[in-house]
N, C-alpha and C positions, 0 to 999 in steps of 0.2 A: 295604275288607275288612270282612267281617261275622263276628261271633262266633255260631256255631251254638248254643253252650251257653247263650246268654243268653235264649233262648226268644222274643225279639222281634226277631230279625235285627238286633241292634245293630251299627252300623258301627264298625269299629276303625281307628284310625290305624296307620300303619306301625310306629311305636314300640311301640304296644300289642301288635301281632302279634309283633314281635320279642321283647317281654317274655314272651309266651306260649311262644315257642320255647325259652325257658329259658337257663340258664347251666350248662354241664356239660362233658362230654368234648370236644365240638367247640370250645367256647370256650377250654378249656385248651390244646388243640392249636394253635389259631390264635394264642393269646398266645405260646406257645413258638416258633412259626414266625416271628412278628413279631420276637421277640427274636433269633432266629437270623439273620433278615434284617438287623437292626441290626448284629450282629457282622460279617456279611458286608460290609456297608457300610464299617465301620471298617477291616476288613482290606484293603479295596481303596483307600480314600481316604487312610488314615493309614499305610499300609505304608512310604511314603517316609521317615518319621521313623526307621525302622530300616534300610531298604535303602540309602538314599543314602549314609550314612557308611560302611556296611560294604562297599559296592561302589566306594568312591572310589579305593582303591589299584589295583584291577584296571582300572577304566575311566579312570584318570588324570584325574579331574574336578578342576577348580580350585574355589576357594571360591565364586566367582561362579556357576559352573555348578551347583554343589550348591545354591546359593540358588534358582536358577531351577527346578531339579528339585523342590525343596521347595515352591515356590510353585505347581507344576503342579496338584496336587490341589485347591488352593483356587480357582484359576482355572477348572478344569473343573467344580467344584461350583457356582460362581457362574453359569457359563454354562449348565450342565445342569439345575440345580435347578428353576427356573421352567418350563423346557421340559418336563421330566418331570411336573411338577405339572399343566401344561395337558393333556398327553397322558393322564394318569391321570383327569382330570376329564371328558375327552371320549371316551376309548377304553376305560376300565375299569381299576380298580386292579390286579386280579390279572394281567391280560394284560400291562400295562406293567411291573409288577414282575418278571414272568418275563423280559421283554425286557431290562430293566436288569440283572438278575442274570446273564443269559447274556452280555451285553456286558461286564460286569465280569470274568467268568471268562475270556472270550476275550482281553481286553486284559491281564489279569494273566499269562496264559500266554504271550502275545506278549512282555510285558515281561521275562519270565524268560530270553528268548533275544535280547534287544535292549537298547538303552541308553535307550529312551524310555518315559516314563510318561504315558499319555493317559487322563485320567479325566473322566468326566461322569456324575454319578449322582444319582438322586432316590429312592433306596431308602427313606430315612427317611420322607419324606412319604407315599409310596405304602403302605408297610407300616403306618404309623399310621392312615391313612385306611381301609384294608381291615380292620384290627382293630377300630377304633372303630365301624364300621358293621356289624359282625358279632356284637356282644355287646349285651345289654340296657343301657338307659341307666343303670340302678342300679349296674351294675358297670363302667361306662365309665371313671370316674376311676381306679379300681383298676388296670385293665389298662394304661391309658396311662402312669400313673406307674410301674408295674412295668417296662414296656418302656423307659421313659426311664432308669430306674436301670440296666438292662442296657447302655444306650448309654454311661453314665458308666463302667461297668466294662470296656467293650470294649477299650480300649487296654491295660489290665492283662492281659486275655486274650491280646492280641497279644504282649505281652512274655513271657508264659508259654510261648507257642508258639515264640518266637524263642530263648529261653534254651538249650534243648538242641541247636538246629540251627546257629546262627551260629558257635559255637566249633569245629565240625567242620572238619578240615583237608583233606578230600579235594578233588581237582581232576582231572576227567576231560576230556580234549580231545575235542571233537566236530568232526571234520574237515569234515563237510558244512556246518556252520554257522560254522566257524572261531572257536569260542568255547570257553572252559573252563567246564564245568559244576561249580559249587561250592556252598557252603552258602547264600549269599544268593539264588542262583537257585532252589535247592530251597525256600527259605522262601517265595518268591513263589508257587510251586505249592501249597504247604501253605495259604497264605492264600486260595487259590481254592477250597479244599475246602468251607468253610462256604457259599459261594454255590452250589456244585454240590448240596449236600444240600438247601438251601432250594429250589432249582429243582425237585428231585424231589418234595418233599413239598407245596410250594405248588401244583404242577400237579394234585395230588389233591384240593385244596380247592375250594370254590365261590367265585364272584365275590361282591363285596359285594352283599347283597340290596337294600340301600337305593339303591345306584347303579343297579341294574337297574330298581327300581321307579320312580325319578325319570325314567329314560329312557323310561318308558311300557310296559315289557314286564312287565305285572302277572302273567301266568301263570308266567313264568320266575321272578319274584321269589317267588311262592307256592311253587314247587317247591323253591327254595333254602331257604326257611323250613321246609318240611317235612323236608328233609334235615338241617338244623341241629337241629330238634326231635328227630328220630329218633336222631341220634348223641348228643345231650345226655341222652337218657332211656334209654340202653342199660341203665342200672342205676337203682336207686331214687333219687328226688330228694334224699333226705337225704344220700346218700353223696356227692353233688356240692355240698353246701352250702358256700358260701364263707365263710371266717372273715376278717374285716377286721382290718387293723392299726389301732392307735390313731390313727396319722396320718391314715388314711382317714376315721375318724370325725370327726376335727378338721376335715378339709377339707370334709366334707359339712356340718358345722355352721357353720363360719366362711365358707366359700366360697373358690373358687380365686383370685379376684381379691384378696380380702382377705388370703389367705395370701401372695400375691406382695407385697402392701404390707408385711406383717409381716417377711417374709424379707429383702426389699431394705432396709428400714429398719434391721433388726438388723445386716445385713452392712455397710451403709454406716457406721453408728456404730462397729462393730468395727474397720473399716479406719482410721478416724480415731484411735481410742484405741490402736491398735497402736504408733503413734509417740509417744504421750504417757505410756503406762504404763511405769514404770521396771523393774518386776519381770519377769524373763525368763519365768517360768512363766505369768504372767497374759498376757504378750504372745503366747506360743505358743497359749494358749487362744483369744485374740481372733483370731489369724491362722487358726486352725482354723475358727472361726465364719465368718470372711470367706470361706473356701473353700466353705462350704456354700451359697453363693449360686448355685452351679451347678444346684441343684434347681429354680430358677425355669424352667429349660428345659422340664421336664416339666409344670409348672403352666401355663406359657404355651401349650404344646401342647394341654393339656386345655381351656383357655379357647377356643382356636381351634376345636377339635372341637365345642364347645357352641354357639358363636356363628355360625359360617359354614354356609351351606346345602351340601347334598351336591355340587351341581354346581361349587362353588368350593373345596371343603375341601382337596383335595390341594395346589392352588396356594397356598392360604392358609397351610398348614403349611410349604410349601417356601420361602415368602418370608422369614419370620423366620429360618429356618435358613440361607438364603443370606446374609443380612446378618450372621448370627452367625459364619459362616465368614470373612467379610471382617474382622469384629471380632477373630476369633482371630488372623488373620495380622497385623493392625495391632497387636494387644496384644503379640505376641512382639517386634516391632520396638521398641515403646515401652518394654517391660521391659528390653530390652538397652540402650537409651539411658539409661533412668533408673538402672540399676545402676551405670553409669559416672559419671553426673553427680550425681544426687540420688535416693537410694533412698527417702527419706521421701516425696518428691513423688509417686512411683509409687503409694503407698498412698492418698494424698489424691485422686489422679486416679481410681483405680478406685472409691473411695468416692463420688465425684461421679457416676460412671456408674451406680452402684446408686441414687443419689438421683434421677437422671434417669429410670431405669426405674420408680421409685416414682411419679413425677409422671405418667408415661405411663399407668400402671396405674390412676390415679385417674379417668381419663376412660373406662375400660372399664366396661361394665354389670356389675352385681352378678349373677353367674351363679346365685345362689340364687333369684332371681326369674324365671329362665327355666324355668318349670314345663313348658312345652310345647315340643316341637321345632318348628323352622321348617317351616311347611306346604309341601308340594311345589307346584310350579307347577300352575296350573289344568289344563293339558293332560295332566298325569300322573294326574289323578284318574279313577277308574273310575266310569262312570255307568250302566253296564248292570247292573242289579240281578240279572237272571237269570244272567249270567255269574258274578257274585260269589257267588251262592247255590250254583251248581254247584261252584265252586272251593272254597268254604268247606266243602261236604260232603265233598270229597276230603280235606281236612285237618281232619277232625272232632276230632282230638286237640288242635288249637290252640284 
């Protein structure tokens, strides 16, 4: 790509062109939709935590059956995560995200009239990939961490939606289906609403310009960049100026990898001290610090976005999330066992896990030294200067 304003037809990397497209209204909308997609993901995958116990009486499920139903989303996520990551890397982030959201809505609606929960979802990895490749590099950390924070809040949002619905006592018999329509079935339909909204609005957005560029469709990538620039600059640039939180300044200065080292070390030490400190208030503070370790999910996601090339990014994001879900399932079983046999040992175990995460992070590259994005494959580079000049004239405002 060339910059017409340079006067010397200076060639621009894709990241430089994306920087010129700016950060404004389009970026805000895309960040909001990524957050809504994450909430949709949570409402589909984690709905069982509320639906299984509330439906147990009507469906007459035993304890073992409830355990199998609870494990269903984990199994589906493990089987589907890498598959969706591969499809997103080969078929497009936006297209596959729409397919995944539609599938989630369909299965949730089917689940509301049946007793089966079939889940296979890669919404997290695809929405993160689409978002990170649609905003300038300078703002990438901010939006990834922001959407990760929404993910941490998503189960609380689910509880807020469930609180006014689950206590309702209505029950209407549907003769055609031979079921009673009641509150938990209604809640499943409500949990499908975020996915429906995301489908509607994501369909109005553009595909990841970086994905399109790496696939070799430079004219379409330029058209997407022009659209992003036009929407971002509907108003004055100053009006869209982003104000960083202090934590974002710290992350930029210290680096994402080093922040992982700091957080995991602090959480690991806190987990050990919880058992050793006799003061109840101090133990509560240390336990709260231990719980903050969940923020490394966003930091690791930001590291993956920075390190992996576009053609592997969605799968790279899906892989740690897949193992994370396995870890979540295993952790619940371990905690149940530890609470009965040795509560203190549970804290030591999770402190060791934080320590292992710190050791793994030591082998990651320092992201502060990754000044330039990974170059696209040679076949994706545009070599026809005349074509580039005509395209750059069309986007004279870039």
